[in-house]
N, C-alpha and C positions, 0 to 999 in steps of 0.2 A: 128400874123397877118395873116400869110399864112395860118395856120390851122383854122383858125375863118374864113378866107373866102372861104374854101375851104368845110369847114362843113356847112356854111351858105347857099352860095350858086353854090357848085358844080364843081367851077373850082378854080385855084390859083390867087394869084396876081400878077404875072407877064401876064399871062393870061388877066387876066382883067386891065392892062394897056395897055396892044398891042394891045387891038381887040377890037375897037368904037363898033360893035354889041354889043358883051356882055357884054361890061360896060353897054351901054344904055338896055339894059337887066334887069340886075341886078338893074340899080339905078330906073327903072319904078316899080319890084315888091319893093325895098324899098319904094317907094311914097306910090304905095297902102298899105305895112304893115302899115306906118305911120298914113296914112288917117282912117286905118280902127281899130288902137289902138286912134286914138283921137275920131273916133265917141262913143268905149265902154268906155274913160274916160266920155263923158258928158254925156251920157249914164246914166252910175251910180251916175254923181255930179247930176242930175236931178232926180235921185231914191234918192237922201242922204238929199240932200237940197229943193227937190220938194214936 
């Protein structure tokens, strides 16, 4: 998990847990990535079924 956090977000899991500002930054980035992926899926779905 440590390796994945460091690779994906550039911080270790311990820093993620201890520093609120870093945690919020990571979570905002995750939310942005999730919404982007949902838009891509919806676009593909429209193309396939539309």
